[in-house]
C-alpha positions, 0 to 999 in steps of 0.5 A, a space after each residue: 481466524 487469520 486476520 484475527 490473529 494478524 491483529 493480536 500479533 499486531 496488539 502485541 507489538 504495539 502494547 508489550 514490544 514497545 513499537 510506536 509505529 510501522 514503517 513501511 514503503 507505500 507501494 511496490 512500484 512505480 505509479 502506474 501509467 494512466 491513459 486518459 481516453 480510455 483508462 476513464 471510460 473502460 476502466 482499468 483490468 490489471 490484477 498484477 498491478 492492482 497487488 504491486 502498488 497495494 502490496 505494503 497497504 494489506 496490513 493496514 487494511 486488514 487489521 485496521 491499523 491507521 496509515 499515511 501515505 508520503 509521497 517521496 519524489 518522482 522516477 527519473 525514468 518515467 517522470 511518475 511519483 514513487 
């Protein structure tokens, strides 16, 4: 029911309210650091980090709205992508 409600609300935004595009950040944080050996062999189990990196992608994933990610630079402190 919730998914249907959100899809209908988004459809109303696009069709009735005249919205052409929704713009949000891709992630809610700097990219996580990847440890070559351990992460490749054992995988990563970080639900808090996963939630933070997927924070703004949820709407598109949930409703099927097409999306695109555009890189915008690097964090000066860590050198990781933002």
